[in-house]
C-alpha positions in Angstrom: -29.0 -36.6 24.1 -28.9 -35.7 20.4 -30.0 -39.2 19.4 -33.0 -39.0 21.8 -34.0 -35.6 20.5 -33.9 -36.7 16.9 -36.0 -39.8 17.8 -38.6 -37.7 19.5 -38.8 -35.3 16.6 -39.1 -38.0 14.0 -41.7 -39.9 16.0 -43.8 -36.7 16.2 -43.4 -36.3 12.4 -44.6 -39.8 11.8 -47.8 -39.1 13.7 -48.7 -36.0 11.6 -50.4 -36.0 8.2 -47.1 -35.0 6.6 -45.6 -38.5 6.9 -43.3 -39.0 3.9 -44.0 -41.8 1.4 -41.5 -44.5 0.6 -40.7 -42.8 -2.7 -40.0 -39.6 -0.8 -37.8 -41.4 1.7 -35.8 -42.9 -1.2 -35.4 -39.5 -2.9 -34.3 -38.0 0.4 -31.8 -40.8 1.0 -30.3 -40.3 -2.5 -30.1 -36.5 -1.9 -28.3 -37.0 1.4 -25.8 -39.3 -0.2 -24.9 -36.6 -2.8 -22.5 -33.8 -2.0 -22.7 -32.0 -5.3 -24.8 -29.2 -3.6 -21.4 -27.9 -2.5 -20.4 -27.1 -6.1 -23.7 -25.3 -6.6 -23.3 -23.2 -3.6 -19.7 -22.5 -4.5 -20.8 -21.3 -7.9 -23.4 -18.9 -6.4 -20.7 -17.6 -3.9 -18.3 -16.9 -6.8 -21.0 -15.0 -8.7 -21.9 -12.9 -5.6 -18.2 -12.1 -4.9 -18.1 -10.7 -8.4 -21.3 -8.8 -7.8 -19.9 -7.3 -4.6 -17.0 -5.9 -6.6 -19.4 -4.4 -9.1 -21.3 -2.9 -6.2 -18.2 -1.2 -4.9 -17.5 0.0 -8.4 -20.9 1.2 -9.6 -23.4 1.2 -6.7 -21.6 2.0 -3.5 -24.8 3.2 -1.9 -25.7 -0.5 -1.4 -22.8 -0.8 1.1 -24.8 1.4 3.5 -28.0 0.0 5.1 -29.7 3.3 4.7 -29.1 6.7 3.1 -28.4 8.4 6.4 -28.6 7.8 10.1 -32.2 6.8 10.8 -32.8 7.7 7.1 -34.8 5.8 4.5 -33.5 2.5 3.0 -33.7 1.9 -0.7 -34.7 -1.6 -1.9 -31.2 -2.8 -2.5 -30.0 -1.6 0.9 -32.5 -3.9 2.7 -31.6 -7.3 4.2 -31.2 -10.2 1.7 -31.4 -7.9 -1.4 -28.2 -6.3 -0.3 -26.3 -9.6 -0.5 -25.1 -8.5 -3.9 -22.7 -6.3 -2.1 -21.8 -8.6 0.8 -18.4 -10.1 -0.2 -17.3 -11.2 3.3 -20.4 -13.5 3.6 -19.6 -15.3 0.4 -15.9 -15.6 1.1 -17.0 -17.2 4.4 -19.0 -19.7 2.3 -15.8 -20.5 0.3 -13.9 -21.3 3.5 -16.7 -23.4 5.0 -17.1 -25.4 1.8 -13.3 -25.9 1.7 -13.4 -27.5 5.1 -16.4 -29.6 4.1 -15.0 -30.9 0.8 -11.5 -31.5 2.1 -12.7 -33.5 5.1 -15.5 -35.4 3.3 -13.5 -38.4 2.0 -11.2 -38.8 5.0 -14.1 -38.8 7.4 -16.0 -41.3 5.3 -13.0 -43.6 5.2 -12.5 -43.2 9.0 -16.1 -44.2 9.7 -15.6 -47.3 7.5 -12.5 -48.2 9.6 -10.0 -47.6 6.8 -7.7 -45.4 8.9 -4.6 -46.0 6.9 -6.3 -45.1 3.6 -7.7 -42.0 5.3 -4.2 -40.9 6.5 -2.8 -41.5 3.0 -5.7 -39.5 1.5 -4.9 -36.6 3.9 -1.2 -36.6 2.9 -2.0 -36.5 -0.8 -4.8 -34.0 -0.5 -2.7 -31.5 1.5 0.0 -31.7 -1.2 -2.4 -31.3 -4.1 -4.3 -28.4 -2.4 -1.2 -26.3 -2.3 -0.4 -26.8 -6.0 -4.1 -26.4 -7.2 -4.3 -23.0 -5.5 -0.8 -21.7 -6.3 -0.6 -22.6 -10.0 -3.9 -21.0 -11.2 -3.3 -17.9 -9.0 0.2 -17.5 -10.5 -1.1 -17.9 -14.0 -3.9 -15.3 -13.5 -1.4 -12.9 -11.9 1.0 -13.2 -14.9 -1.8 -12.6 -17.4 -3.0 -9.6 -15.4 0.5 -8.2 -15.1 1.2 -8.7 -18.8 -1.9 -6.8 -20.1 -1.3 -4.1 -17.4 2.1 -3.3 -19.0 0.4 -2.5 -22.2 -2.0 0.1 -20.6 -5.0 -2.2 -20.4 -6.0 -0.8 -17.0 -5.5 2.9 -17.6 -9.2 3.5 -18.4 -10.3 1.9 -15.2 -7.6 3.6 -13.2 -8.8 7.0 -14.4 -12.5 6.3 -14.0 -14.9 7.3 -11.3 -15.7 3.6 -10.5 -14.3 3.3 -7.0 -13.3 -0.4 -6.9 -11.9 -0.3 -10.5 -9.9 2.8 -9.7 -8.2 1.6 -6.5 -7.4 -1.9 -7.8 -5.9 -0.9 -11.2 -2.1 -0.7 -11.0 0.0 1.7 -13.0 2.2 0.6 -15.9 5.7 -0.1 -14.6 8.4 2.4 -15.4 10.4 -0.2 -17.4 10.4 -3.8 -18.3 13.1 -4.5 -15.7 11.0 -2.8 -13.1 8.0 -4.8 -14.4 9.7 -8.1 -13.7 10.5 -7.0 -10.2 6.8 -5.9 -9.7 5.6 -9.3 -11.0 7.9 -11.2 -8.5 6.6 -9.1 -5.6 3.0 -9.7 -6.8 3.4 -13.4 -6.9 4.9 -13.3 -3.4 2.4 -10.9 -1.9 -0.5 -13.3 -2.7 0.8 -15.6 0.1 1.7 -12.9 2.6 -0.5 -11.3 5.3 -0.2 -7.6 4.8 0.6 -6.6 1.2 -1.9 -7.5 -1.5 -1.3 -8.6 -5.0 -1.6 -5.4 -7.0 -2.5 -7.1 -10.3 -5.4 -9.2 -8.9 -6.7 -7.8 -5.6 -9.3 -10.6 -5.0 -6.4 -13.1 -4.5 -6.1 -11.7 -0.9 -8.4 -14.6 0.1 -6.3 -17.4 -1.3 -3.8 -17.4 1.5 -6.7 -17.9 4.0 -8.2 -20.6 1.9 -4.9 -22.5 1.9 -4.5 -21.7 5.6 -7.9 -23.1 6.4 -7.2 -26.2 4.3 -4.1 -26.9 6.4 -6.1 -26.5 9.6 -8.5 -29.1 8.3 -5.8 -31.5 7.4 -4.0 -31.1 10.8 -7.2 -31.4 12.8 -8.2 -34.6 11.0 -4.7 -36.0 11.3 -5.0 -35.6 15.1 -8.5 -36.9 15.4 -8.9 -39.5 12.6 -8.5 -42.4 15.0 -11.3 -41.1 17.3 -14.9 -42.3 17.2 -17.2 -39.9 15.3 -18.7 -38.6 18.6 -15.4 -37.8 20.2 -14.0 -36.4 16.9 -17.0 -34.0 16.7 -16.4 -33.0 20.4 -12.8 -32.3 19.7 -13.5 -30.2 16.6 -16.1 -28.2 18.5 -13.5 -27.4 21.1 -11.2 -26.3 18.3 -14.1 -24.1 17.0 -14.5 -22.3 20.3 -10.8 -22.1 20.8 -10.2 -20.6 17.4 -12.2 -17.5 18.4 -9.3 -16.7 20.7 -6.2 -17.5 18.6 -7.7 -16.7 15.2 -6.8 -13.0 15.4 -3.2 -14.0 15.9 -3.0 -15.5 12.4 -4.3 -12.4 10.6 -7.9 -13.4 10.2 -10.2 -14.3 13.1 -12.8 -16.1 10.9 -10.7 -18.7 9.1 -10.6 -21.2 12.0 -14.3 -20.9 13.0 -15.3 -21.4 9.3 -13.1 -24.4 8.4 -13.9 -26.3 11.7 -17.6 -25.9 10.9 -16.9 -27.4 7.5 -15.5 -30.5 9.3 -18.5 -30.8 11.6 -20.8 -30.5 8.6 -18.9 -33.3 6.9 -19.4 -35.5 10.0 -23.1 -34.6 9.9 -23.3 -35.4 6.1 -21.8 -38.9 6.8 -24.3 -39.6 9.6 -28.0 -40.6 9.6 -29.2 -37.5 11.4 -30.1 -35.5 8.2 -32.1 -38.4 6.9 -33.9 -38.9 10.2 -34.8 -35.2 10.4 -35.8 -34.9 6.7 -39.6 -35.1 7.5 -39.3 -31.9 9.5 -37.0 -30.1 7.0 -39.9 -28.3 5.3 -40.7 -26.6 8.6 -37.3 -25.6 10.0 -35.4 -25.0 6.7 -37.3 -21.9 5.5 -36.9 -19.9 8.8 -33.3 -21.0 9.3 -32.5 -19.9 5.7 -34.2 -16.6 6.2 -32.3 -15.9 9.5 -29.0 -17.0 7.8 -29.5 -14.6 4.9 -30.4 -11.7 7.2 -27.2 -12.3 9.2 -25.2 -12.5 6.0 -26.6 -9.1 5.1 -25.0 -7.3 8.0 -23.1 -4.3 6.7 -19.4 -3.7 7.1 -20.0 0.0 7.9 -22.7 2.4 9.1 -24.4 -0.3 11.1 -26.4 2.1 13.4 -28.1 3.7 10.4 -30.9 1.0 10.1 -32.9 -0.6 12.9 -32.2 -4.2 11.9 -28.4 -3.7 11.6 -28.4 -1.5 14.8 -30.1 -4.4 16.7 -27.5 -6.9 15.4 -24.7 -4.4 16.4 -26.1 -4.4 20.0 -26.2 -8.2 20.1 -22.6 -8.3 18.7 -21.3 -6.6 21.8 -23.4 -9.0 24.0 -22.5 -12.4 22.5 -19.3 -12.0 20.5 -15.9 -13.3 21.7 -13.3 -10.8 22.6 -11.3 -10.9 19.4 -14.3 -11.1 17.0 -14.2 -8.8 13.9 -17.4 -6.7 13.7 -17.7 -6.5 10.0 -17.4 -10.3 9.5 -18.9 -11.8 12.6 -22.6 -11.9 11.7 -21.9 -12.7 7.9 -19.7 -15.6 9.0 -22.3 -16.9 11.5 -25.0 -16.5 8.8 -22.9 -18.5 6.3 -22.4 -21.3 8.8 -26.1 -21.4 9.5 -26.9 -21.5 5.8 -24.6 -24.4 5.2 -26.0 -26.3 8.2 -29.5 -25.8 6.8 -28.5 -27.1 3.4 -26.9 -30.2 4.9 -30.2 -30.9 6.8 -32.6 -30.1 3.9 -33.0 -32.6 1.0 -34.9 -30.0 -1.0 -32.2 -27.4 -0.8 -29.6 -30.0 -1.7 -31.5 -31.0 -4.8 -32.1 -27.3 -5.7 -28.3 -26.6 -5.4 -27.5 -29.7 -7.5 -29.2 -28.2 -10.6 -27.0 -28.7 -13.7 -26.7 -24.9 -14.3 -25.5 -24.4 -10.7 -23.1 -27.4 -11.0 -21.7 -25.7 -14.1 -21.2 -22.5 -12.1 -19.4 -24.5 -9.5 -17.1 -25.9 -12.1 -16.1 -22.5 -13.3 -16.2 -20.8 -9.8 -12.4 -20.7 -9.3 -11.6 -19.4 -12.8 -14.4 -16.9 -12.3 -12.9 -15.8 -9.0 -9.5 -15.4 -10.6 -10.5 -13.7 -13.9 -13.4 -11.4 -13.1 -11.2 -8.7 -11.7 -8.9 -8.5 -14.7 -11.9 -8.5 -17.1 -13.6 -5.8 -15.1 -10.5 -3.5 -15.1 -10.0 -4.0 -18.9 -12.9 -5.2 -21.1 -15.7 -3.9 -18.9 -14.0 -0.5 -18.5 -13.4 -0.2 -22.2 -17.1 -1.0 -23.0 -18.5 1.3 -20.3 -16.3 4.3 -20.8 -15.8 4.1 -24.6 -17.9 7.2 -25.2 -17.0 9.1 -22.1 -14.6 12.0 -21.8 -12.5 13.0 -18.9 -14.3 15.3 -16.5 -13.0 17.3 -13.6 -13.9 16.0 -10.1 -13.2 17.8 -6.8 -12.0 15.5 -4.0 -11.2 16.3 -0.4 -8.4 14.5 1.3 -7.1 15.6 4.8 -8.9 18.9 4.6 -7.3 19.6 1.2 -9.2 20.0 -2.1 -7.9 18.4 -5.3 -9.1 18.6 -8.9 -8.8 15.3 -10.6 -9.9 14.3 -14.1 -11.9 11.0 -14.4 -14.2 9.2 -16.7 -17.7 9.6 -15.2 -20.0 6.7 -14.8 -22.3 6.2 -17.9 -26.0 6.2 -17.8 -28.3 3.2 -17.2 -28.9 2.6 -20.9 -25.2 1.9 -21.3 -25.1 -0.6 -18.5 -28.2 -2.4 -19.9 -26.5 -2.8 -23.2 -22.9 -3.5 -22.0 -23.5 -5.9 -19.0 -25.0 -8.8 -21.0 -22.2 -8.7 -23.5 -19.6 -8.6 -20.8 -21.1 -11.6 -18.9 -21.2 -13.7 -22.1 -17.5 -13.0 -22.8 -16.5 -13.5 -19.2 -18.3 -16.8 -18.7 -17.1 -18.1 -22.0 -13.5 -17.3 -20.9 -14.0 -19.0 -17.5 -15.5 -22.1 -19.2 -12.5 -22.3 -21.6 -10.2 -21.9 -18.6 -11.9 -24.7 -16.7 -11.9 -27.0 -19.7 -8.5 -26.3 -21.2 -6.2 -24.7 -18.7 -7.2 -26.3 -15.4 -6.4 -29.8 -16.7 -2.9 -28.7 -17.4 -2.5 -27.6 -13.8 -3.8 -31.0 -12.8 -1.1 -32.7 -15.0 1.7 -30.5 -13.4 0.4 -31.4 -10.0 0.4 -35.1 -10.8 3.9 -35.0 -12.1 5.1 -33.1 -9.0 3.3 -35.7 -6.9 4.9 -38.6 -8.6 8.3 -37.0 -8.4 8.1 -35.8 -4.7 6.3 -38.9 -3.4 8.8 -41.2 -5.0 6.4 -42.8 -7.5 8.9 -42.5 -10.4 11.9 -44.6 -10.9 14.7 -42.1 -10.1 18.2 -42.5 -8.8 18.7 -41.6 -5.1 20.2 -38.3 -4.2 22.9 -40.0 -2.2 24.5 -43.4 -2.7 22.9 -46.2 -0.7 25.1 -48.0 1.8 25.2 -51.8 1.4 27.1 -52.8 4.5 
């Protein structure tokens, strides 16, 4: 059915005056063989996750789709523009891309008939994935914990910047207590309910690891199937995951990582190339729809007509266990990634060297931006501010708290470029100097635990 549909569409395209030239066909084929667009999109996602935390700190009005129920919407509250504050949508992109990248090589090997090599690749990749997530996260936590003990977060903790205030931990009562706090922080990163107090954005790492394990297990079970039946099985897993996803603490992990596997199958097929003549027509509207869905607010959905309409459709089409605040952003992220896979122009655009560099530093940026915001950015922004009394109401009680007020626009205009230069320099150094060390540690652990080193056996070998 799908093959017939693609044939009809491509035959129609060949009859139109937009028939691609041979050079265009060669360029499209080269674009479809390249998967570097995933790095570009990952870099954009990391930047927008950082922007979402800045939105929660300095521009919380963007979280709402309007200034009141049926009230006016400011420019940055409107669809697409409000993506600067849509962290859930960009985290969904991370999980989708994780499923795509982790399944790319095994599926390619399976399609070539190299099943044993594909299985070996799955075993090694699942081992490396755990280390390459845990080691950088632990290092970032230790750095954040260390500077916290010297009062580096006190300015942020006493500021009127909401996200900075709630994510800045206090200095531990003693160094003995600080060691205990560090151990709990390292543990909490990989648990469901408690969060890492020294680096709150690490809450997503457990779900990234969890999604990767879903991918490896699903491919392990389906690697011997033909591509058609493998896709059918993964689609069943996608539908099924809407039901059991809530049981694992996050209902959107399964649906996102299984889409990543299906996109990998699509990437390794001929369908994107055959549909490329039509991509200038379907890619723009699909991208627009995807970005609007990704803009769906986490709260106050009835306040704007467009989000109220999506809210009504949510109750009509969503599965029983779907999470309202992340349903449409996740669907939008999946649609965006599908459009990119089918569009050679979007692939080439996302493969720009600057975006590839962003992709290279995306994980260090994700790990470091919170600590830099709570320390360096807070110092720069509130250096000239004095504590001011604020009245807060909690449970019908009024409290007077002293905080550093947010500075004026002129301060932001001066400070933000300086902050970004320092932050991206630090992430680049991390990617160039620190990440390779984690790679060496992972390689040594792999050689040791996979038995690639000449080592004595743990127990004597019987020779009878």
